[in-house]
C-alpha positions as YAML, in Angstrom:
chain: A
units: angstrom
residues:
- id: 1
  name: MET
  ca: [19.20, 12.68, 27.94]
- id: 2
  name: PRO
  ca: [15.52, 13.81, 28.10]
- id: 3
  name: LEU
  ca: [13.01, 11.23, 26.90]
- id: 4
  name: PRO
  ca: [9.27, 11.50, 26.20]
- id: 5
  name: THR
  ca: [7.00, 11.31, 29.22]
- id: 6
  name: PHE
  ca: [3.90, 11.07, 27.01]
- id: 7
  name: ILE
  ca: [2.98, 10.17, 23.44]
- id: 8
  name: VAL
  ca: [-0.15, 11.07, 21.48]
- id: 9
  name: VAL
  ca: [-0.66, 7.86, 19.51]
- id: 10
  name: GLY
  ca: [-3.66, 8.78, 17.34]
- id: 11
  name: GLU
  ca: [-6.11, 8.25, 15.70]
- id: 12
  name: LEU
  ca: [-5.68, 9.53, 12.16]
- id: 13
  name: LYS
  ca: [-8.27, 12.18, 11.22]
- id: 14
  name: ALA
  ca: [-9.25, 12.67, 14.85]
- id: 15
  name: GLY
  ca: [-7.79, 16.02, 15.86]
- id: 16
  name: THR
  ca: [-4.27, 14.96, 16.82]
- id: 17
  name: THR
  ca: [-2.73, 17.85, 14.86]
- id: 18
  name: SER
  ca: [-4.76, 20.32, 16.89]
- id: 19
  name: LEU
  ca: [-3.87, 18.56, 20.16]
- id: 20
  name: TYR
  ca: [-0.18, 18.62, 19.18]
- id: 21
  name: HIS
  ca: [-0.34, 22.42, 18.80]
- id: 22
  name: TYR
  ca: [-2.28, 22.92, 22.04]
- id: 23
  name: LEU
  ca: [0.35, 20.88, 23.88]
- id: 24
  name: LYS
  ca: [3.20, 22.71, 22.15]
- id: 25
  name: GLU
  ca: [1.78, 26.06, 23.32]
- id: 26
  name: HIS
  ca: [1.98, 25.08, 26.99]
- id: 27
  name: PRO
  ca: [5.08, 26.67, 28.62]
- id: 28
  name: GLN
  ca: [5.79, 23.56, 30.71]
- id: 29
  name: VAL
  ca: [5.58, 21.13, 27.77]
- id: 30
  name: PHE
  ca: [8.20, 20.32, 25.14]
- id: 31
  name: MET
  ca: [7.09, 19.00, 21.76]
- id: 32
  name: PRO
  ca: [9.63, 18.63, 18.92]
- id: 33
  name: GLY
  ca: [9.18, 20.62, 15.73]
- id: 34
  name: LEU
  ca: [8.72, 17.36, 13.84]
- id: 35
  name: LYS
  ca: [5.10, 16.51, 14.57]
- id: 36
  name: GLU
  ca: [5.15, 12.88, 13.42]
- id: 37
  name: PRO
  ca: [8.45, 11.05, 14.03]
- id: 38
  name: ARG
  ca: [6.68, 7.69, 13.49]
- id: 39
  name: PHE
  ca: [9.70, 5.86, 14.87]
- id: 40
  name: PHE
  ca: [7.69, 3.21, 16.70]
- id: 41
  name: ALA
  ca: [5.74, 2.35, 13.54]
- id: 42
  name: PHE
  ca: [8.84, 1.77, 11.41]
- id: 43
  name: ASP
  ca: [9.82, -1.84, 10.72]
- id: 44
  name: PRO
  ca: [13.39, -2.06, 9.36]
- id: 45
  name: ASN
  ca: [12.65, -5.55, 8.05]
- id: 46
  name: ASN
  ca: [9.76, -4.30, 5.95]
- id: 47
  name: ALA
  ca: [10.91, -3.47, 2.41]
- id: 48
  name: GLU
  ca: [7.92, -1.17, 1.84]
- id: 49
  name: HIS
  ca: [8.81, 0.79, 4.97]
- id: 50
  name: ARG
  ca: [12.44, 1.13, 3.86]
- id: 51
  name: LYS
  ca: [11.27, 2.56, 0.52]
- id: 52
  name: LYS
  ca: [9.35, 5.25, 2.40]
- id: 53
  name: VAL
  ca: [12.34, 6.66, 4.29]
- id: 54
  name: PRO
  ca: [12.39, 9.61, 4.94]
- id: 55
  name: SER
  ca: [9.12, 10.81, 3.38]
- id: 56
  name: VAL
  ca: [6.80, 8.62, 5.51]
- id: 57
  name: PHE
  ca: [9.28, 7.45, 8.16]
- id: 58
  name: PRO
  ca: [11.60, 10.39, 8.95]
- id: 59
  name: ILE
  ca: [13.07, 8.76, 12.09]
- id: 60
  name: THR
  ca: [14.31, 5.17, 11.89]
- id: 61
  name: SER
  ca: [16.73, 4.76, 14.80]
- id: 62
  name: PHE
  ca: [16.33, 5.28, 18.54]
- id: 63
  name: ASP
  ca: [19.49, 7.44, 18.58]
- id: 64
  name: ASP
  ca: [17.91, 9.83, 16.08]
- id: 65
  name: TYR
  ca: [14.62, 9.64, 17.96]
- id: 66
  name: ILE
  ca: [16.08, 10.80, 21.29]
- id: 67
  name: LYS
  ca: [17.88, 13.65, 19.50]
- id: 68
  name: LEU
  ca: [14.46, 15.17, 18.86]
- id: 69
  name: PHE
  ca: [14.23, 15.91, 22.59]
- id: 70
  name: GLU
  ca: [17.72, 17.35, 23.18]
- id: 71
  name: ASP
  ca: [16.30, 20.82, 23.88]
- id: 72
  name: ALA
  ca: [13.68, 19.58, 26.36]
- id: 73
  name: ARG
  ca: [15.72, 20.06, 29.54]
- id: 74
  name: GLY
  ca: [13.65, 21.91, 32.12]
- id: 75
  name: ALA
  ca: [10.28, 20.89, 30.67]
- id: 76
  name: LEU
  ca: [7.89, 19.20, 33.10]
- id: 77
  name: ALA
  ca: [6.41, 17.08, 30.31]
- id: 78
  name: ILE
  ca: [8.01, 15.92, 27.06]
- id: 79
  name: GLY
  ca: [6.03, 14.42, 24.25]
- id: 80
  name: GLU
  ca: [5.45, 13.69, 20.60]
- id: 81
  name: ALA
  ca: [2.43, 12.95, 18.40]
- id: 82
  name: SER
  ca: [2.37, 10.26, 15.71]
- id: 83
  name: PRO
  ca: [-1.24, 9.35, 14.92]
- id: 84
  name: ASN
  ca: [-0.34, 6.24, 12.96]
- id: 85
  name: TYR
  ca: [0.93, 4.48, 16.11]
- id: 86
  name: ILE
  ca: [-2.55, 3.38, 17.12]
- id: 87
  name: HIS
  ca: [-3.16, 1.86, 13.69]
- id: 88
  name: ASN
  ca: [0.12, -0.04, 13.62]
- id: 89
  name: SER
  ca: [0.12, -3.59, 15.02]
- id: 90
  name: SER
  ca: [3.58, -3.40, 16.64]
- id: 91
  name: SER
  ca: [3.78, 0.19, 17.90]
- id: 92
  name: ALA
  ca: [2.28, -0.42, 21.36]
- id: 93
  name: ALA
  ca: [4.77, -3.18, 22.20]
- id: 94
  name: ARG
  ca: [7.71, -1.18, 20.79]
- id: 95
  name: ILE
  ca: [6.78, 1.91, 22.80]
- id: 96
  name: ARG
  ca: [6.49, -0.19, 25.95]
- id: 97
  name: HIS
  ca: [9.92, -1.74, 25.25]
- id: 98
  name: TYR
  ca: [11.73, 1.59, 24.81]
- id: 99
  name: LEU
  ca: [9.65, 3.81, 27.14]
- id: 100
  name: PRO
  ca: [7.95, 1.61, 29.77]
- id: 101
  name: LEU
  ca: [6.81, 4.55, 31.94]
- id: 102
  name: VAL
  ca: [5.50, 6.79, 29.17]
- id: 103
  name: LYS
  ca: [1.87, 7.97, 29.25]
- id: 104
  name: ILE
  ca: [-0.29, 7.24, 26.21]
- id: 105
  name: ILE
  ca: [-2.98, 9.56, 24.86]
- id: 106
  name: ALA
  ca: [-5.40, 8.66, 22.06]
- id: 107
  name: ILE
  ca: [-8.29, 10.52, 20.46]
- id: 108
  name: ILE
  ca: [-10.78, 7.92, 19.26]
- id: 109
  name: ARG
  ca: [-13.30, 8.79, 16.58]
- id: 110
  name: ASN
  ca: [-16.45, 7.12, 15.34]
- id: 111
  name: PRO
  ca: [-15.00, 4.74, 12.69]
- id: 112
  name: VAL
  ca: [-17.83, 5.63, 10.32]
- id: 113
  name: ASP
  ca: [-16.91, 9.31, 10.36]
- id: 114
  name: ARG
  ca: [-13.20, 8.60, 10.36]
- id: 115
  name: LEU
  ca: [-13.40, 6.40, 7.25]
- id: 116
  name: ILE
  ca: [-15.43, 9.04, 5.44]
- id: 117
  name: SER
  ca: [-12.85, 11.63, 6.50]
- id: 118
  name: GLU
  ca: [-9.97, 9.50, 5.19]
- id: 119
  name: TYR
  ca: [-11.83, 8.97, 1.93]
- id: 120
  name: THR
  ca: [-12.31, 12.75, 1.66]
- id: 121
  name: MET
  ca: [-8.61, 13.31, 2.36]
- id: 122
  name: ASN
  ca: [-7.65, 10.90, -0.44]
- id: 123
  name: VAL
  ca: [-10.08, 12.55, -2.86]
- id: 124
  name: ARG
  ca: [-8.63, 15.94, -1.90]
- id: 125
  name: ALA
  ca: [-5.10, 14.69, -2.55]
- id: 126
  name: GLY
  ca: [-6.08, 13.25, -5.93]
- id: 127
  name: ARG
  ca: [-5.38, 9.66, -4.82]
- id: 128
  name: GLU
  ca: [-9.02, 8.53, -4.91]
- id: 129
  name: ARG
  ca: [-11.54, 8.92, -7.73]
- id: 130
  name: ARG
  ca: [-13.98, 6.07, -7.07]
- id: 131
  name: PRO
  ca: [-17.48, 6.76, -5.75]
- id: 132
  name: PHE
  ca: [-17.60, 6.10, -2.02]
- id: 133
  name: ARG
  ca: [-19.54, 2.81, -2.13]
- id: 134
  name: ILE
  ca: [-17.19, 1.31, -4.74]
- id: 135
  name: PHE
  ca: [-14.17, 2.52, -2.75]
- id: 136
  name: PHE
  ca: [-15.54, 0.88, 0.40]
- id: 137
  name: GLU
  ca: [-16.61, -2.43, -1.15]
- id: 138
  name: GLU
  ca: [-13.34, -2.90, -3.03]
- id: 139
  name: SER
  ca: [-11.30, -1.92, 0.03]
- id: 140
  name: VAL
  ca: [-13.14, -4.52, 2.14]
- id: 141
  name: ARG
  ca: [-12.61, -7.24, -0.49]
- id: 142
  name: GLU
  ca: [-8.90, -6.41, -0.65]
- id: 143
  name: ASN
  ca: [-8.66, -6.01, 3.15]
- id: 144
  name: SER
  ca: [-6.73, -2.83, 2.41]
- id: 145
  name: TRP
  ca: [-4.83, -1.02, 5.15]
- id: 146
  name: ILE
  ca: [-7.47, 1.71, 5.33]
- id: 147
  name: ILE
  ca: [-10.02, -0.96, 6.36]
- id: 148
  name: ALA
  ca: [-7.79, -3.26, 8.40]
- id: 149
  name: SER
  ca: [-6.63, -0.36, 10.60]
- id: 150
  name: SER
  ca: [-10.05, 1.20, 11.08]
- id: 151
  name: PHE
  ca: [-11.44, -0.79, 14.05]
- id: 152
  name: PRO
  ca: [-10.94, 1.40, 17.15]
- id: 153
  name: SER
  ca: [-11.53, -1.27, 19.79]
- id: 154
  name: LYS
  ca: [-8.94, -3.57, 18.20]
- id: 155
  name: ASN
  ca: [-6.46, -0.70, 17.92]
- id: 156
  name: TRP
  ca: [-6.89, 0.43, 21.54]
- id: 157
  name: GLN
  ca: [-6.83, -3.14, 22.81]
- id: 158
  name: ARG
  ca: [-3.15, -3.43, 21.83]
- id: 159
  name: PHE
  ca: [-2.30, -0.62, 24.27]
- id: 160
  name: LEU
  ca: [-4.52, -2.02, 27.01]
- id: 161
  name: GLU
  ca: [-2.62, -5.30, 26.75]
- id: 162
  name: VAL
  ca: [0.84, -3.83, 27.35]
- id: 163
  name: PHE
  ca: [0.33, -0.69, 29.47]
- id: 164
  name: PRO
  ca: [-1.21, -0.31, 32.94]
- id: 165
  name: GLY
  ca: [-4.45, 1.65, 32.98]
- id: 166
  name: GLU
  ca: [-3.01, 4.62, 34.86]
- id: 167
  name: GLN
  ca: [-0.68, 5.32, 31.91]
- id: 168
  name: LEU
  ca: [-3.52, 5.43, 29.37]
- id: 169
  name: LYS
  ca: [-5.95, 8.18, 28.43]
- id: 170
  name: ALA
  ca: [-8.57, 7.70, 25.70]
- id: 171
  name: ILE
  ca: [-10.50, 10.75, 24.52]
- id: 172
  name: LEU
  ca: [-13.56, 10.67, 22.30]
- id: 173
  name: PHE
  ca: [-13.34, 12.95, 19.28]
- id: 174
  name: ASP
  ca: [-16.94, 13.99, 20.03]
- id: 175
  name: ASP
  ca: [-15.81, 15.44, 23.39]
- id: 176
  name: PHE
  ca: [-12.66, 16.97, 21.93]
- id: 177
  name: SER
  ca: [-14.75, 18.79, 19.31]
- id: 178
  name: SER
  ca: [-17.60, 19.94, 21.54]
- id: 179
  name: ASP
  ca: [-15.70, 20.74, 24.77]
- id: 180
  name: THR
  ca: [-12.18, 21.42, 23.53]
- id: 181
  name: LEU
  ca: [-10.82, 23.51, 26.39]
- id: 182
  name: ASN
  ca: [-11.93, 21.17, 29.18]
- id: 183
  name: VAL
  ca: [-10.60, 18.12, 27.30]
- id: 184
  name: VAL
  ca: [-7.24, 19.77, 26.59]
- id: 185
  name: GLN
  ca: [-6.90, 20.86, 30.20]
- id: 186
  name: SER
  ca: [-7.67, 17.30, 31.31]
- id: 187
  name: VAL
  ca: [-4.75, 16.21, 29.12]
- id: 188
  name: TYR
  ca: [-2.54, 18.81, 30.82]
- id: 189
  name: ARG
  ca: [-3.57, 17.37, 34.18]
- id: 190
  name: PHE
  ca: [-2.86, 13.82, 32.97]
- id: 191
  name: ILE
  ca: [0.70, 14.65, 31.87]
- id: 192
  name: GLY
  ca: [1.45, 16.57, 35.06]
- id: 193
  name: VAL
  ca: [1.52, 20.23, 34.02]
- id: 194
  name: ASP
  ca: [-0.52, 23.30, 35.00]
- id: 195
  name: CYS
  ca: [-4.06, 22.48, 33.89]
- id: 196
  name: GLY
  ca: [-5.15, 26.11, 34.24]
- id: 197
  name: PHE
  ca: [-3.30, 27.15, 31.09]
- id: 198
  name: THR
  ca: [-5.54, 28.14, 28.17]
- id: 199
  name: PRO
  ca: [-4.18, 27.52, 24.67]
- id: 200
  name: GLU
  ca: [-5.45, 29.12, 21.46]
- id: 201
  name: TYR
  ca: [-7.99, 26.33, 21.24]
- id: 202
  name: GLN
  ca: [-10.27, 28.16, 18.82]
- id: 203
  name: SER
  ca: [-7.69, 27.66, 16.07]
- id: 204
  name: ALA
  ca: [-8.36, 24.40, 14.21]
- id: 205
  name: TYR
  ca: [-5.57, 22.59, 12.37]
- id: 206
  name: ASN
  ca: [-5.68, 20.17, 9.45]
- id: 207
  name: VAL
  ca: [-9.36, 20.84, 8.81]
- id: 208
  name: GLY
  ca: [-11.12, 18.19, 6.73]
- id: 209
  name: GLY
  ca: [-12.94, 18.74, 3.46]
- id: 210
  name: ILE
  ca: [-11.99, 19.68, -0.08]
- id: 211
  name: PRO
  ca: [-10.92, 23.25, -0.95]
- id: 212
  name: SER
  ca: [-13.47, 24.94, -3.19]
- id: 213
  name: GLY
  ca: [-12.18, 25.96, -6.57]
- id: 214
  name: ARG
  ca: [-9.57, 24.40, -8.82]
- id: 215
  name: MET
  ca: [-6.78, 26.81, -7.80]
- id: 216
  name: ARG
  ca: [-7.20, 26.05, -4.10]
- id: 217
  name: GLN
  ca: [-7.17, 22.30, -4.77]
- id: 218
  name: VAL
  ca: [-3.96, 22.54, -6.83]
- id: 219
  name: ALA
  ca: [-2.32, 24.80, -4.23]
- id: 220
  name: PHE
  ca: [-3.32, 22.41, -1.44]
- id: 221
  name: ARG
  ca: [-1.74, 19.41, -3.18]
- id: 222
  name: ILE
  ca: [1.50, 21.26, -3.94]
- id: 223
  name: ILE
  ca: [1.85, 22.54, -0.38]
- id: 224
  name: LYS
  ca: [1.05, 19.14, 1.15]
- id: 225
  name: ARG
  ca: [3.57, 17.42, -1.13]
- id: 226
  name: HIS
  ca: [6.38, 19.83, -0.26]
- id: 227
  name: ARG
  ca: [5.33, 20.83, 3.25]
- id: 228
  name: MET
  ca: [8.57, 19.74, 4.95]
- id: 229
  name: THR
  ca: [10.72, 21.86, 2.62]
- id: 230
  name: LEU
  ca: [8.34, 24.82, 2.74]
- id: 231
  name: ARG
  ca: [8.29, 24.66, 6.55]
- id: 232
  name: LYS
  ca: [12.05, 25.32, 6.57]
- id: 233
  name: MET
  ca: [11.83, 28.13, 4.01]
- id: 234
  name: PHE
  ca: [8.96, 30.21, 5.38]
- id: 235
  name: PRO
  ca: [8.06, 31.53, 8.85]
- id: 236
  name: GLU
  ca: [5.09, 30.24, 10.84]
- id: 237
  name: ALA
  ca: [3.14, 33.43, 10.11]
- id: 238
  name: PHE
  ca: [3.23, 32.58, 6.40]
- id: 239
  name: ALA
  ca: [2.13, 29.03, 7.16]
- id: 240
  name: ALA
  ca: [-0.81, 30.35, 9.19]
- id: 241
  name: ARG
  ca: [-1.92, 32.57, 6.29]
- id: 242
  name: ALA
  ca: [-1.60, 29.61, 3.90]
- id: 243
  name: ARG
  ca: [-3.77, 27.48, 6.21]
- id: 244
  name: ARG
  ca: [-6.44, 30.17, 6.31]
- id: 245
  name: TYR
  ca: [-6.41, 30.42, 2.51]
- id: 246
  name: LEU
  ca: [-6.67, 26.67, 2.01]
- id: 247
  name: ARG
  ca: [-9.43, 26.32, 4.60]
- id: 248
  name: GLY
  ca: [-11.54, 28.94, 2.85]
- id: 249
  name: ASN
  ca: [-14.89, 27.47, 1.82]
- id: 250
  name: MET
  ca: [-13.85, 23.87, 2.53]
- id: 251
  name: GLN
  ca: [-16.49, 21.54, 1.14]
- id: 252
  name: LYS
  ca: [-17.56, 18.29, 2.76]
- id: 253
  name: ILE
  ca: [-18.29, 15.15, 0.75]
- id: 254
  name: VAL
  ca: [-21.89, 14.15, 1.40]
- id: 255
  name: ILE
  ca: [-22.35, 10.40, 1.90]
- id: 256
  name: ASP
  ca: [-25.66, 8.79, 1.03]
- id: 257
  name: GLU
  ca: [-27.64, 7.78, 4.14]
- id: 258
  name: GLN
  ca: [-27.81, 4.17, 2.94]
- id: 259
  name: ASP
  ca: [-24.02, 4.11, 2.64]
- id: 260
  name: ARG
  ca: [-23.69, 5.51, 6.14]
- id: 261
  name: CYS
  ca: [-25.98, 2.82, 7.55]
- id: 262
  name: MET
  ca: [-23.94, 0.23, 5.65]
- id: 263
  name: LEU
  ca: [-20.86, 1.48, 7.53]
- id: 264
  name: CYS
  ca: [-22.73, 1.43, 10.84]
- id: 265
  name: ASP
  ca: [-23.58, -2.22, 10.28]
- id: 266
  name: PHE
  ca: [-20.00, -2.97, 9.30]
- id: 267
  name: TYR
  ca: [-18.56, -1.40, 12.48]
- id: 268
  name: HIS
  ca: [-21.39, -2.38, 14.83]
- id: 269
  name: ASP
  ca: [-19.56, -5.09, 16.79]
- id: 270
  name: ASP
  ca: [-16.37, -3.08, 17.14]
- id: 271
  name: ILE
  ca: [-18.31, -0.07, 18.42]
- id: 272
  name: LYS
  ca: [-20.08, -2.24, 21.00]
- id: 273
  name: ASN
  ca: [-16.70, -3.63, 22.12]
- id: 274
  name: LEU
  ca: [-15.37, -0.09, 22.44]
- id: 275
  name: GLU
  ca: [-18.35, 0.83, 24.62]
- id: 276
  name: ASN
  ca: [-17.28, -1.86, 27.09]
- id: 277
  name: MET
  ca: [-13.65, -0.77, 27.02]
- id: 278
  name: LEU
  ca: [-14.36, 2.92, 27.59]
- id: 279
  name: LYS
  ca: [-17.50, 2.49, 29.70]
- id: 280
  name: ARG
  ca: [-19.25, 4.98, 27.42]
- id: 281
  name: ASP
  ca: [-22.60, 4.81, 25.64]
- id: 282
  name: LEU
  ca: [-21.85, 5.02, 21.91]
- id: 283
  name: ARG
  ca: [-25.27, 4.24, 20.51]
- id: 284
  name: HIS
  ca: [-25.31, 7.63, 18.79]
- id: 285
  name: TRP
  ca: [-22.52, 6.35, 16.53]
- id: 286
  name: LEU
  ca: [-24.93, 3.84, 15.02]
- id: 287
  name: CYS
  ca: [-27.79, 4.42, 12.59]
- id: 288
  name: TYR
  ca: [-30.35, 2.52, 14.64]
- id: 289
  name: TYR
  ca: [-30.49, 2.79, 18.42]
...
């Protein structure tokens, strides 16, 4: 039975949807149609997790998980992408238990930008109405999941503790955005397939922002809510047209500079720790450097 040889573990709001599609395009790579199985993040002893089956956790057993890869025979590399793995405290150890030789790929984003992006996503979905500063301050006081899971060095440390370095690849979102083709081809090289292949890397997926106009916002929320059903009913060409429509005139939420510097201070120590882990200068992620 074919099993994954690599997993894209995250982060959320860091381009993993685009990377999934660029990997899926490669003729030597197999990626299942289900983009986010989330099997290694599911805790059967967690009542909240059980309530979210199958909407949040579509795959809950290893038998069902390996069925996702039944058609992968002949592929040089087999993978999946579940960006919540890196934010989940037990996923690294569970992946290591089931797939000890698997390669791990993560796109790591400036936590300041990522938190703003998640806030924007929640506003877009109608789940968040608070001004940004109130959202942030109340989330910190409550130690909400969106805050607790937002420290990239702590998240990546869990994988460093259980996997040997040669099985790990961390990519900065900055590089993925500015030099997409070279970064994607370095991923091809890492997973052992032809790194000369060029995907349709100019197509962006899951673009952030809020659709302009009330009709686009309503359409976006309906499609997101029923995306799994709609995916079965309509061809990919229709989905591509829908994405282009929803991306039209996407508007960014502008965060006050004082609020941004507040976030820089909040994440300062974690960013410095990440610098040491990745051996990269990340001073440009901070307000003062």
